[in-house]
RONUSE-880873 format. One record per residue: x, y, z of N, C-alpha, C in turn; chain; residue in one letter. Coordinates in nm, 4 decimals, padded with zeros to 6 digits. Each point is the difference from the previous one (the first is absolute). Layout:
n_x,n_y,n_z,ca_x,ca_y,ca_z,c_x,c_y,c_z,mol,type
X,Y,Z,X,Y,Z,X,Y,Z,A,a
...
***
This chain:
n_x,n_y,n_z,ca_x,ca_y,ca_z,c_x,c_y,c_z,mol,type
00.0847,-00.1197,-00.0001,-00.0847,00.1197,00.0000,00.0880,00.1244,00.0001,A,m
-00.0229,00.0899,-00.0950,00.0758,00.1250,-00.0064,-00.0712,00.1044,00.0855,A,n
00.0385,00.0073,00.1258,-00.0674,00.0894,00.0942,00.0245,00.1470,-00.0298,A,w
00.0979,00.0320,-00.0834,00.0260,00.1407,-00.0320,-00.1148,00.0614,-00.0810,A,t
-00.0890,-00.0855,-00.0526,-00.1151,00.0483,-00.0762,-00.1323,-00.0203,00.0759,A,q
00.0086,-00.0478,00.1231,-00.1200,-00.0362,00.0760,-00.0225,00.0991,00.1145,A,m
-00.0582,00.1152,-00.0298,-00.0211,00.0985,00.1049,-00.1207,-00.0354,00.0860,A,h
00.0068,00.0401,00.1262,-00.1124,-00.0204,00.0915,-00.0821,00.1286,00.0082,A,d
-00.0918,00.0097,00.0965,-00.0900,00.1150,00.0036,00.0717,00.1291,00.0375,A,c
00.1219,-00.0109,00.0546,00.0784,00.1188,00.0314,00.0965,00.0371,-00.1123,A,y
00.0002,-00.0806,-00.1078,00.0920,00.0250,-00.1101,00.1361,-00.0620,00.0203,A,g
00.0198,-00.0729,00.1105,00.1294,-00.0635,00.0272,00.0104,-00.1326,-00.0732,A,d
00.1224,-00.0385,-00.0355,00.0212,-00.1270,-00.0694,00.0895,-00.0949,00.0792,A,v
00.0493,00.0439,00.1145,00.0951,-00.0827,00.0737,-00.0502,-00.0487,00.1355,A,d
-00.1097,00.0548,00.0500,-00.0429,-00.0326,00.1360,-00.0789,-00.1307,00.0087,A,r
-00.0883,-00.0272,-00.0952,-00.0835,-00.1196,00.0059,00.0822,-00.1283,00.0013,A,v
00.1014,-00.0172,-00.0888,00.0773,-00.1256,00.0068,00.0712,-00.0182,00.1335,A,p
00.0417,00.1089,00.0617,00.0634,-00.0093,00.1320,-00.1010,-00.0488,00.1031,A,v
-00.1205,00.0564,-00.0044,-00.1039,-00.0406,00.0939,-00.0401,-00.1464,-00.0203,A,l
-00.0060,-00.0437,-00.1251,-00.0341,-00.1387,-00.0276,00.1051,-00.0941,00.0584,A,l
00.1259,00.0355,-00.0143,00.1058,-00.0827,00.0583,-00.0136,-00.0068,00.1516,A,e
-00.0382,00.1099,00.0617,-00.0131,00.0027,00.1455,-00.1159,-00.0868,00.0489,A,q
-00.1171,00.0079,-00.0682,-00.1132,-00.0816,00.0459,00.0208,-00.1476,-00.0313,A,v
00.0851,-00.0293,-00.0972,00.0328,-00.1399,-00.0261,00.0824,-00.0590,00.1131,A,e
00.0709,00.0857,00.0732,00.0829,-00.0441,00.1119,-00.0732,00.0030,00.1330,A,l
-00.0883,00.0988,00.0186,-00.0740,00.0104,00.1252,-00.1376,00.0621,-00.0242,A,e
-00.0981,-00.0450,00.0773,-00.1372,00.0482,-00.0129,-00.0170,00.1223,00.0898,A,d
00.0474,00.1146,-00.0505,00.0011,00.1231,00.0782,-00.1179,00.0880,-00.0404,A,n
-00.0870,00.0335,00.0961,-00.1220,00.0745,-00.0290,00.0276,00.1371,-00.0598,A,a
00.1020,00.0695,00.0501,00.0310,00.1341,-00.0499,00.0504,-00.0036,-00.1437,A,e
00.0775,-00.1004,-00.0323,00.0503,-00.0125,-00.1374,-00.1156,-00.0315,-00.0941,A,i
-00.0894,-00.0880,00.0431,-00.1177,-00.0315,-00.0808,-00.0868,00.1242,-00.0206,A,w
-00.0104,00.0816,00.1022,-00.0808,00.1215,-00.0098,00.0571,00.0942,-00.1055,A,k
00.1300,00.0209,00.0010,00.0615,00.0867,-00.1003,-00.0143,-00.0597,-00.1397,A,e
00.0178,-00.1310,-00.0103,-00.0120,-00.0652,-00.1303,-00.1413,00.0183,-00.0562,A,l
-00.0997,-00.0143,00.0853,-00.1377,00.0195,-00.0440,-00.0254,00.1414,-00.0480,A,g
00.0529,00.0987,00.0734,-00.0166,00.1399,-00.0404,00.0656,00.0281,-00.1344,A,y
00.1112,-00.0665,-00.0270,00.0725,00.0249,-00.1248,-00.0632,-00.0715,-00.1203,A,r
-00.0724,-00.1077,00.0240,-00.0552,-00.0784,-00.1107,-00.1444,00.0344,-00.0324,A,l
-00.0750,00.0551,00.0960,-00.1395,00.0379,-00.0231,-00.0216,00.1389,00.0573,A,i
-00.0408,00.0942,-00.0843,-00.0200,00.1378,00.0425,-00.1483,00.0277,00.0222,A,l
-00.0321,00.0520,00.1175,-00.1377,00.0409,00.0337,-00.1006,-00.1119,-00.0259,A,e
00.0402,-00.1232,00.0331,-00.0876,-00.1172,-00.0073,-00.0463,-00.0332,-00.1415,A,h
00.0615,00.0608,-00.1031,-00.0551,-00.0189,-00.1342,00.1053,-00.0125,-00.1099,A,d
00.1003,00.0872,-00.0018,00.0934,00.0073,-00.1117,00.1188,-00.0947,00.0190,A,l
00.0382,-00.0650,-00.1092,00.1157,-00.0887,00.0007,00.0999,00.0458,-00.1059,A,v
00.1226,-00.0518,00.0082,00.1113,00.0513,-00.0790,00.0848,-00.1157,-00.0526,A,f
00.0965,00.0281,-00.0892,00.0848,-00.1086,-00.0498,00.0634,-00.0832,00.1112,A,p
00.0446,00.0651,00.1063,00.0612,-00.0746,00.1105,-00.0996,-00.0952,00.0651,A,a
-00.1287,00.0344,-00.0039,-00.1034,-00.0861,00.0592,-00.0030,-00.1355,-00.0697,A,s
00.0026,00.0025,-00.1336,-00.0069,-00.1241,-00.0754,00.1354,-00.0707,-00.0033,A,f
00.1073,00.0769,00.0037,00.1323,-00.0609,00.0058,00.0187,-00.0771,00.1309,A,a
-00.0673,00.0469,00.1055,00.0120,-00.0652,00.1307,-00.0891,-00.1231,00.0126,A,a
-00.0992,-00.0150,-00.0870,-00.0983,-00.1078,00.0150,00.0617,-00.1396,00.0102,A,l
00.0915,-00.0404,-00.0890,00.0533,-00.1365,00.0114,00.0629,-00.0282,00.1360,A,p
00.0708,00.0965,00.0541,00.0658,-00.0226,00.1293,-00.1022,00.0003,00.1134,A,r
-00.1006,00.0846,-00.0105,-00.1053,-00.0002,00.1014,-00.0761,-00.1323,-00.0022,A,l
-00.0278,-00.0500,-00.1198,-00.0735,-00.1249,-00.0107,00.0813,-00.1186,00.0491,A,m
00.1322,00.0066,-00.0172,00.0840,-00.1083,00.0498,00.0037,-00.0021,00.1525,A,s
-00.0252,00.1147,00.0629,-00.0048,00.0085,00.1456,-00.1386,-00.0299,00.0565,A,l
-00.1011,-00.0012,-00.0871,-00.1389,-00.0034,00.0455,-00.0351,-00.1245,00.0801,A,a
00.0670,-00.1123,-00.0245,-00.0333,-00.1232,00.0709,00.0403,00.0052,00.1468,A,s
00.0915,00.0899,00.0349,00.0445,00.0090,00.1396,-00.0173,00.1383,00.0604,A,r
-00.0584,00.0927,-00.0756,-00.0178,00.1352,00.0503,-00.1373,00.0536,-00.0382,A,s
-00.0838,00.0254,00.1009,-00.1323,00.0577,-00.0262,00.0132,00.1390,-00.0588,A,a
00.1022,00.0749,00.0422,00.0191,00.1351,-00.0533,00.0350,-00.0048,-00.1482,A,r
00.0836,-00.0943,-00.0404,00.0354,-00.0141,-00.1418,-00.1221,-00.0397,-00.0811,A,a
-00.0787,-00.0927,00.0533,-00.1212,-00.0437,-00.0698,-00.0971,00.1160,-00.0169,A,r
-00.0181,00.0779,00.1051,-00.0936,00.1119,-00.0070,00.0460,00.1090,-00.0946,A,g
00.1300,00.0311,00.0005,00.0508,00.1053,-00.0873,-00.0035,-00.0441,-00.1458,A,l
00.0359,-00.1248,-00.0271,-00.0080,-00.0508,-00.1377,-00.1431,00.0050,-00.0509,A,a
-00.0948,-00.0406,00.0848,-00.1406,00.0044,-00.0398,-00.0486,00.1418,-00.0226,A,g
00.0433,00.0929,00.0859,-00.0416,00.1395,-00.0149,00.0504,00.0591,-00.1311,A,a
00.1191,-00.0355,-00.0405,00.0541,00.0478,-00.1279,-00.0805,-00.0591,-00.1160,A,i
-00.0274,-00.1288,00.0062,-00.0758,-00.0654,-00.1071,-00.1383,00.0614,-00.0163,A,l
-00.0643,00.0351,00.1099,-00.1345,00.0552,-00.0072,-00.0030,00.1376,-00.0664,A,r
00.1147,00.0611,-00.0164,00.0081,00.1309,-00.0659,00.0595,-00.0104,-00.1401,A,r
00.0139,-00.1214,-00.0493,00.0690,-00.0224,-00.1266,-00.0804,00.0439,-00.1213,A,a
-00.1296,00.0277,00.0162,-00.0814,00.0425,-00.1141,00.0095,00.1492,-00.0254,A,a
00.0687,00.0726,00.0861,00.0099,00.1450,-00.0149,00.0920,00.0416,-00.1131,A,g
00.0089,00.1316,-00.0196,00.0845,00.0556,-00.1058,00.1417,00.0195,00.0545,A,q
00.0787,-00.1068,-00.0013,00.1352,00.0048,00.0562,00.1095,-00.0187,-00.1044,A,h
-00.0358,-00.0466,-00.1200,00.0985,-00.0164,-00.1063,00.0994,-00.1117,00.0242,A,g
-00.0342,-00.0970,00.0841,00.0944,-00.1067,00.0357,-00.0526,-00.1380,-00.0376,A,c
-00.0806,-00.0076,-00.1046,-00.0593,-00.1288,-00.0367,00.1062,-00.1043,-00.0338,A,d
00.1133,00.0444,-00.0570,00.1057,-00.0956,-00.0335,00.0606,-00.0612,00.1259,A,d
00.0164,00.0799,00.1037,00.0529,-00.0516,00.1259,-00.0978,-00.0982,00.0632,A,l
-00.1280,00.0303,-00.0092,-00.1018,-00.0892,00.0548,-00.0011,-00.1315,-00.0766,A,l
00.0119,00.0064,-00.1323,00.0010,-00.1211,-00.0820,00.1187,-00.0891,00.0332,A,a
00.1106,00.0605,00.0378,00.1190,-00.0770,00.0358,-00.0170,-00.0776,00.1301,A,n
-00.1038,00.0325,00.0756,-00.0263,-00.0672,00.1288,-00.1046,-00.1101,-00.0135,A,c
-00.0332,-00.0397,-00.1212,-00.1120,-00.0922,-00.0210,00.0152,-00.1288,00.0811,A,r
00.1179,-00.0603,-00.0019,00.0209,-00.1259,00.0721,-00.0100,00.0207,00.1505,A,d
00.0594,00.1095,00.0480,-00.0056,00.0288,00.1433,-00.1436,00.0260,00.0460,A,e
-00.0768,00.0696,-00.0840,-00.1396,00.0286,00.0345,-00.0807,-00.1289,00.0062,A,i
00.0269,-00.0935,-00.0904,-00.0690,-00.1287,00.0007,00.0267,-00.0745,00.1304,A,s
00.1259,-00.0006,00.0444,00.0339,-00.0658,00.1264,-00.0591,00.0746,00.1186,A,e
-00.0030,00.1311,-00.0102,-00.0572,00.0818,00.1073,-00.1490,-00.0289,00.0151,A,f
-00.0662,-00.0181,-00.1101,-00.1434,-00.0322,00.0045,-00.0231,-00.1328,00.0717,A,r
00.0852,-00.0983,-00.0251,-00.0131,-00.1291,00.0684,00.0230,00.0166,00.1497,A,k
00.0988,00.0816,00.0358,00.0273,00.0260,00.1410,-00.1204,00.0660,00.0665,A,l
-00.0593,00.0984,-00.0679,-00.1175,00.0683,00.0538,-00.1159,-00.0974,00.0183,A,l
-00.0153,-00.0924,-00.0925,-00.1098,-00.0964,00.0101,00.0185,-00.0888,00.1218,A,d
00.1232,-00.0421,00.0266,00.0264,-00.0796,00.1202,-00.0277,00.0829,00.1255,A,r
00.0365,00.1264,-00.0064,-00.0243,00.0892,00.1136,-00.1492,00.0162,00.0252,A,h
-00.0788,00.0147,-00.1052,-00.1447,00.0138,00.0139,-00.0610,-00.1223,00.0673,A,l
00.0500,-00.1168,-00.0335,-00.0559,-00.1227,00.0564,00.0264,-00.0138,00.1491,A,q
00.0947,00.0777,00.0516,00.0253,-00.0017,00.1443,-00.0967,00.0904,00.0751,A,s
-00.0892,00.0694,-00.0752,-00.0997,00.0920,00.0563,00.0653,00.1038,00.0915,A,r
00.0905,00.0795,-00.0549,00.0766,00.0956,00.0802,-00.0830,00.1217,00.0395,A,p
00.0513,00.0777,00.0942,-00.0701,00.1213,00.0421,-00.0004,00.1042,-00.1114,A,v
00.0971,-00.0062,-00.0902,00.0044,00.0940,-00.1125,-00.0608,-00.0628,-00.1253,A,d
-00.1061,-00.0778,00.0173,-00.0575,-00.0757,-00.1118,-00.0374,00.0899,-00.1164,A,y
-00.0721,00.1081,00.0259,-00.0476,00.0838,-00.1105,00.1160,00.0589,-00.0785,A,l
00.1025,00.0493,00.0692,00.1155,00.0574,-00.0697,00.0666,-00.1038,-00.0890,A,a
00.0175,-00.1208,00.0509,00.0617,-00.1055,-00.0804,-00.0906,-00.0401,-00.1165,A,a
-00.1301,00.0024,00.0213,-00.0968,-00.0301,-00.1052,00.0116,00.1017,-00.1123,A,f
00.0075,00.1280,00.0350,00.0121,00.1056,-00.1005,00.1348,-00.0072,-00.0706,A,l
00.1055,-00.0350,00.0742,00.1316,-00.0177,-00.0621,-00.0035,-00.1142,-00.1001,A,d
-00.0730,-00.1065,00.0334,-00.0132,-00.1132,-00.0921,-00.0685,00.0425,-00.1293,A,s
-00.1032,00.0823,00.0114,-00.0673,00.0506,-00.1195,00.0966,00.0794,-00.0865,A,l
00.0831,00.0838,00.0627,00.0978,00.0772,-00.0764,00.1012,-00.0922,-00.0673,A,a
00.0419,-00.1060,00.0693,00.0951,-00.0945,-00.0581,-00.0609,-00.0737,-00.1193,A,a
-00.1340,-00.0067,-00.0051,-00.0694,-00.0600,-00.1140,-00.0214,00.1009,-00.1121,A,m
00.0334,00.1264,00.0239,-00.0241,00.1048,-00.0978,-00.1374,00.0618,00.0120,A,g
-00.0739,-00.0349,00.1067,-00.1340,00.0559,00.0220,00.0129,00.1269,00.0840,A,e
00.0630,00.1030,-00.0589,00.0322,00.1218,00.0750,-00.1256,00.0772,00.0405,A,y
-00.1026,-00.0057,-00.0837,-00.1214,00.0751,00.0285,-00.0608,-00.0441,00.1329,A,h
-00.0244,-00.1310,00.0145,-00.0633,-00.0480,00.1227,00.0939,00.0076,00.1189,A,w
00.1286,-00.0142,-00.0224,00.0937,00.0117,00.1122,00.0022,00.1421,00.0554,A,s
-00.0389,00.0971,-00.0829,00.0017,00.1403,00.0430,-00.1296,00.0439,00.0658,A,a
-00.1132,-00.0596,-00.0384,-00.1290,00.0558,00.0444,-00.0754,-00.0857,00.1001,A,v
00.0344,-00.1271,00.0123,-00.0794,-00.0872,00.0853,00.0332,00.0203,00.1470,A,m
-00.1029,00.0065,00.0837,00.0190,00.0116,00.1432,-00.0315,-00.1311,00.0701,A,g
-00.0292,00.0090,00.1296,-00.0278,-00.1221,00.0768,-00.1494,-00.0281,00.0132,A,d
-00.0821,00.0802,-00.0682,-00.1448,-00.0166,-00.0034,-00.0664,00.0213,00.1368,A,f
00.0618,00.0844,00.0801,-00.0686,00.0447,00.1211,-00.0635,00.1364,-00.0225,A,t
00.0572,00.0777,-00.0910,-00.0527,00.1352,-00.0260,00.0414,00.0434,-00.1399,A,d
-00.0314,-00.0802,-00.1012,00.0442,00.0238,-00.1371,-00.1089,00.0683,-00.0821,A,d
00.0413,00.1004,-00.0773,-00.0908,00.0698,-00.0907,00.0662,00.0110,-00.1371,A,f
-00.0762,-00.0288,-00.1037,00.0468,00.0100,-00.1377,-00.0976,00.0908,-00.0757,A,y
00.0546,00.0977,-00.0709,-00.0838,00.0966,-00.0704,00.0154,-00.0196,-00.1513,A,h
-00.1116,-00.0074,-00.0682,00.0017,-00.0207,-00.1449,-00.1256,00.0601,-00.0615,A,l
00.0026,00.0139,-00.1306,-00.1166,00.0513,-00.0720,-00.0832,-00.1161,-00.0523,A,a
-00.1299,00.0100,00.0132,-00.0884,-00.1019,-00.0573,00.0250,-00.0058,-00.1512,A,c
00.0235,-00.1171,-00.0569,00.0282,-00.0094,-00.1437,-00.1206,00.0331,-00.0882,A,p
-00.1183,00.0119,00.0601,-00.1213,00.0242,-00.0791,-00.0491,00.1446,00.0100,A,h
-00.0033,00.0562,00.1222,-00.0503,00.1372,00.0130,00.1070,00.0990,00.0450,A,c
00.1194,-00.0501,00.0299,00.1177,00.0821,00.0336,-00.0068,00.0678,00.1368,A,a
-00.1021,-00.0272,00.0806,-00.0039,00.0580,00.1338,00.1123,-00.0620,00.0836,A,v
00.0591,00.0794,00.0897,00.1076,-00.0544,00.0841,-00.0602,-00.0866,00.1100,A,e
00.0494,-00.1236,00.0064,-00.0501,-00.0985,00.0948,00.1087,-00.0319,00.1017,A,v
-00.0374,-00.0048,00.1257,00.0901,-00.0436,00.1058,-00.0285,-00.1458,00.0320,A,t
00.1057,-00.0813,-00.0038,-00.0105,-00.1403,00.0373,00.0618,-00.0160,00.1381,A,i
-00.0768,-00.0476,00.0951,00.0481,-00.0211,00.1367,00.0109,-00.1487,00.0283,A,a
00.1150,-00.0415,00.0519,00.0200,-00.1394,00.0408,00.0723,00.0033,00.1335,A,i
-00.0739,-00.0253,00.1062,00.0628,00.0053,00.1308,-00.0951,-00.0336,00.1116,A,g
00.0419,00.0269,00.1221,-00.0825,-00.0305,00.1171,-00.1305,00.0789,00.0006,A,d
00.0014,00.1139,-00.0699,-00.1172,00.0881,-00.0068,-00.1033,-00.0499,-00.1000,A,h
00.0376,-00.0949,-00.0849,-00.0927,-00.0527,-00.0990,00.0679,-00.0255,-00.1331,A,g
-00.0752,-00.0641,-00.0894,00.0488,-00.0308,-00.1345,-00.1071,00.0471,-00.0969,A,r
00.0229,00.1175,-00.0576,-00.1071,00.0619,-00.0782,00.0554,00.0977,-00.1027,A,y
-00.0846,00.0352,-00.0960,00.0248,00.1129,-00.0902,-00.0899,00.1132,00.0458,A,s
00.0435,00.1244,-00.0211,-00.0785,00.1146,00.0465,00.0430,00.1249,-00.0741,A,a
-00.0786,00.1040,00.0135,00.0373,00.1338,-00.0447,00.0493,00.0745,00.1233,A,i
00.1192,00.0541,-00.0074,00.0548,00.0680,00.1175,-00.0443,00.1455,00.0029,A,r
-00.0657,00.0355,00.1079,-00.0415,00.1376,00.0259,00.0798,00.0493,00.1193,A,d
00.0704,00.1105,-00.0169,00.0917,00.0438,00.1055,-00.0736,00.0536,00.1223,A,w
-00.1284,00.0217,-00.0109,-00.0791,00.0399,00.1162,-00.0760,-00.1177,00.0606,A,n
-00.0518,-00.0867,-00.0864,-00.0841,-00.1103,00.0468,00.0737,-00.1325,00.0109,A,l
00.1209,-00.0062,-00.0570,00.0734,-00.1258,-00.0004,-00.0319,-00.0822,-00.1238,A,g
00.0078,-00.1308,00.0125,-00.0284,-00.0898,-00.1124,-00.1504,-00.0253,-00.0070,A,d
-00.0609,00.0431,-00.1093,-00.1451,-00.0121,-00.0139,-00.0347,-00.0933,-00.1161,A,v
-00.1255,-00.0436,-00.0024,-00.0486,-00.0917,-00.1045,00.0845,-00.1267,-00.0081,A,n
00.0225,-00.0598,00.1139,00.0863,-00.1183,00.0049,-00.0641,-00.1213,-00.0674,A,r
00.0870,-00.0762,-00.0680,-00.0404,-00.1262,-00.0616,00.1031,-00.1061,00.0416,A,r
-00.0460,-00.1139,00.0472,00.0916,-00.1064,00.0416,00.0803,-00.0551,-00.1160,A,g
00.1267,-00.0310,00.0248,00.0860,-00.0589,-00.1039,-00.0333,-00.1474,-00.0188,A,l
00.0378,-00.0516,-00.1173,-00.0227,-00.1400,-00.0326,00.1353,-00.0685,-00.0150,A,r
00.0449,-00.0736,00.1032,00.1333,-00.0606,-00.0066,00.0113,-00.1018,-00.1126,A,p
00.1198,-00.0125,-00.0538,00.0231,-00.0953,-00.1089,00.0101,-00.1412,00.0574,A,a
-00.0670,-00.0980,-00.0595,00.0210,-00.1392,00.0409,00.1450,-00.0393,-00.0277,A,p
00.0558,-00.0829,00.0827,00.1411,-00.0371,-00.0158,00.0291,-00.0579,-00.1381,A,s
-00.0951,-00.0769,-00.0540,00.0230,-00.0632,-00.1307,-00.0018,00.1007,-00.1142,A,e
-00.0510,00.1212,00.0249,-00.0060,00.1018,-00.1050,00.1267,00.0846,-00.0059,A,a
00.0863,-00.0132,00.0996,00.1219,00.0810,00.0041,00.1052,-00.0559,-00.0948,A,l
00.0821,00.0901,-00.0525,00.1091,-00.0407,-00.0883,00.1168,00.0965,00.0183,A,s
00.1141,-00.0343,-00.0552,00.1165,00.0888,00.0028,00.0415,00.0387,00.1400,A,g
00.0329,00.1276,00.0169,00.0479,00.0495,00.1282,-00.1050,-00.0163,00.1093,A,a
-00.1260,00.0221,-00.0340,-00.1064,-00.0142,00.0982,-00.0074,-00.1409,00.0562,A,g
00.0162,-00.0970,-00.0854,-00.0048,-00.1395,00.0452,00.1179,-00.0310,00.0916,A,r
00.1209,00.0459,-00.0409,00.1182,-00.0232,00.0849,-00.0188,00.0667,00.1349,A,w
-00.0466,00.1231,00.0015,-00.0189,00.0730,00.1247,-00.0975,-00.0729,00.0919,A,m
-00.1121,-00.0415,-00.0554,-00.1029,-00.0664,00.0804,00.0496,-00.1345,00.0521,A,y
00.0567,-00.0820,-00.0878,00.0421,-00.1340,00.0410,00.1142,00.0057,00.1004,A,e
00.0879,00.0993,-00.0133,00.1100,00.0130,00.0958,-00.0539,00.0395,00.1375,A,t
-00.0921,00.0947,00.0027,-00.0580,00.0422,00.1278,-00.0767,-00.1149,00.0665,A,a
-00.0730,-00.0783,-00.0786,-00.0721,-00.1154,00.0545,00.0985,-00.1026,00.0542,A,v
00.1036,-00.0298,-00.0771,00.1021,-00.0961,00.0438,00.0600,00.0384,00.1338,A,r
00.0236,00.1322,00.0164,00.0656,00.0485,00.1206,-00.0981,00.0370,00.1109,A,d
-00.1272,-00.0348,-00.0202,-00.1055,00.0225,00.0983,-00.0149,00.1473,00.0377,A,r
00.0152,00.0837,-00.1002,-00.0221,00.1438,00.0180,-00.1413,00.0296,-00.0482,A,q
-00.0972,-00.0339,00.0833,-00.1397,00.0038,-00.0424,-00.0468,00.1401,-00.0404,A,d
00.0404,00.1019,00.0769,-00.0439,00.1362,-00.0314,00.0568,00.0463,-00.1335,A,a
00.1249,-00.0348,-00.0276,00.0632,00.0369,-00.1270,-00.0681,-00.0732,-00.1157,A,v
-00.0240,-00.1298,00.0181,-00.0649,-00.0787,-00.1061,-00.1396,00.0547,-00.0309,A,a
-00.0763,00.0325,00.1044,-00.1343,00.0532,-00.0211,00.0058,00.1371,-00.0690,A,d
00.0961,00.0834,00.0402,00.0151,00.1305,-00.0639,00.0346,-00.0129,-00.1471,A,g
00.0872,-00.0941,-00.0334,00.0387,-00.0212,-00.1396,-00.1198,-00.0482,-00.0818,A,i
-00.0802,-00.0900,00.0567,-00.1194,-00.0482,-00.0707,-00.0938,00.1163,-00.0321,A,a
-00.0120,00.0952,00.0919,-00.0847,00.1171,-00.0263,00.0664,00.0965,-00.0989,A,h
00.1310,00.0198,00.0131,00.0710,00.0908,-00.0893,-00.0060,-00.0474,-00.1444,A,l
00.0030,-00.1313,-00.0207,-00.0067,-00.0553,-00.1355,-00.1424,-00.0435,-00.0365,A,f
-00.0955,00.0449,00.0808,-00.1393,-00.0284,-00.0293,-00.0664,00.1123,-00.0767,A,g
-00.1304,00.0137,00.0193,-00.0775,00.0985,-00.0761,-00.0662,00.1014,00.0930,A,k
-00.0230,00.1180,-00.0564,-00.0685,00.1069,00.0730,-00.1134,00.0539,-00.0854,A,a
-00.0996,00.0535,00.0682,-00.1118,00.0656,-00.0685,00.0155,00.1505,00.0143,A,e
-00.0116,00.0710,-00.1112,00.0088,00.1456,00.0045,-00.1226,00.0551,00.0743,A,c
00.0200,00.0818,00.1026,-00.1143,00.0545,00.0739,-00.0867,00.0949,-00.0816,A,p
00.0534,00.0504,-00.1111,-00.0777,00.0960,-00.0793,-00.0777,-00.0646,-00.1131,A,q
00.0692,-00.0835,-00.0802,-00.0676,-00.0558,-00.1179,-00.0328,-00.1481,00.0138,A,c
00.0443,-00.0620,00.1103,-00.0295,-00.1403,00.0303,00.0704,-00.0989,-00.0925,A,a
00.0950,00.0465,-00.0801,00.0764,-00.0932,-00.0813,00.0970,-00.0772,00.0894,A,s
00.0380,-00.1194,-00.0432,00.0889,-00.0860,00.0779,00.1319,-00.0130,-00.0745,A,v
00.1113,00.0122,00.0723,00.1315,-00.0063,-00.0633,00.0986,-00.0722,00.0899,A,f
00.1101,-00.0463,-00.0615,00.1069,-00.0665,00.0740,00.0888,00.1058,00.0659,A,n
00.0135,-00.0071,00.1297,00.0720,00.1030,00.0744,00.1473,00.0037,-00.0393,A,i
00.0666,-00.1137,00.0042,00.1445,-00.0035,-00.0262,00.0322,00.0485,-00.1404,A,a
-00.0804,-00.0411,-00.0980,00.0253,00.0420,-00.1376,-00.0120,00.1511,-00.0142,A,d
-00.1059,00.0567,00.0561,-00.0215,00.1437,-00.0145,00.1026,00.0804,00.0797,A,e
00.0356,-00.0486,00.1175,00.0981,00.0727,00.0806,00.1381,-00.0042,-00.0665,A,y
00.0371,-00.1147,-00.0543,00.1273,-00.0113,-00.0705,00.0020,00.0905,-00.1218,A,t
-00.1102,-00.0013,-00.0764,-00.0081,00.0838,-00.1194,00.0125,00.1474,00.0348,A,s
-00.0637,00.0414,00.1091,00.0026,00.1413,00.0387,00.1356,00.0446,00.0510,A,a
00.0858,-00.0947,00.0380,00.1277,00.0366,00.0603,00.1206,-00.0443,-00.0811,A,n
-00.0204,-00.0334,-00.1269,00.1133,-00.0299,-00.0874,00.0815,00.1264,-00.0239,A,r
00.1330,-00.0137,-00.0198,00.0830,00.1181,-00.0272,-00.0463,00.0807,-00.1199,A,p
-00.0486,-00.0665,-00.1076,-00.0430,00.0752,-00.1181,-00.1252,00.0820,00.0298,A,d
-00.0828,-00.0488,00.0948,-00.1175,00.0775,00.0391,00.0424,00.1235,00.0781,A,v
00.0985,-00.0183,00.0908,00.0502,00.1156,00.0758,00.0538,00.1062,-00.0953,A,w
00.0790,-00.0456,-00.1008,00.0599,00.0946,-00.0940,-00.1074,00.0730,-00.0787,A,q
-00.1039,-00.0733,-00.0405,-00.1083,00.0640,-00.0748,-00.0704,00.1044,00.0855,A,a
-00.0209,-00.0325,00.1282,-00.0645,00.0951,00.0896,00.0852,00.1256,00.0179,A,r
00.1312,-00.0213,00.0160,00.0886,00.1146,00.0157,-00.0001,00.0849,-00.1261,A,m
-00.0059,-00.0664,-00.1183,-00.0045,00.0733,-00.1246,-00.1250,00.0843,-00.0112,A,g
-00.1152,-00.0557,00.0440,-00.1255,00.0751,-00.0042,00.0053,00.1188,00.0948,A,r
00.0637,-00.0194,00.1165,00.0115,00.1111,00.0953,00.0838,00.1126,-00.0589,A,k
00.1095,-00.0389,-00.0694,00.0864,00.1018,-00.0588,-00.0719,00.0762,-00.1103,A,q
-00.0828,-00.0715,-00.0773,-00.0761,00.0654,-00.1062,-00.0991,00.0983,00.0606,A,v
-00.0686,-00.0423,00.1074,-00.0971,00.0894,00.0641,00.0683,00.1240,00.0554,A,r
00.1185,-00.0184,00.0588,00.0732,00.1142,00.0538,00.0409,00.0961,-00.1102,A,r
00.0392,-00.0583,-00.1162,00.0452,00.0836,-00.1114,-00.1138,00.0865,-00.0550,A,a
-00.1234,-00.0522,00.0120,-00.1153,00.0716,-00.0550,-00.0701,00.0867,00.1055,A,h
00.0427,-00.0137,00.1251,-00.0666,00.0763,00.1055,00.0565,00.1411,00.0118,A,s
***
């Protein structure tokens, strides 16, 4: 690895390899803290040094929870605009092994189950769900009805499982109960998510996933749509770019 080209979030090219050598020798909390600050900025941005460090972090992951967590945190941000896709591609074999390690960790039903679950999704390339899925105790997903375009709030949590129109004075109004997907109807990422949660006896997560990949009724026009499909469509990068383009056009004409 040519570290002279691998800057971290501070613009340095020499500090990260030194820190990696130190954590390989001892599990020092302060060193891990600095390494995390240098590889992930403001909980979101990653840099060439972040991906350059991945193979070494993943090699430590079997004996270090901090290495496992930091490697997973970097992977979960890999869909951003970082310009390091070639570095990520070079880690393909390490990511495959890391995914197997995470799966073994999940089967132990650890206290950090959700974080490891989301890291596993990122290791599969399912960056969208690894970024937006919660623990289904207080989850809300906002999307436009594909038929009448009204903004619909999808709630999945202890407070209920419903679609509604959000009124900032009255709260969620015109609630309609969600229709969870039968397990046999799930496919792709949804099927893996559900079956993994069931295997690991994470009942609340499994039930939340069944509702997230199920159907909702629009409170305004009563049309029925697939929640996961519409939410994914509304949050694709090309949709974000189109929205930003429309905003810029409106500003130019205002």
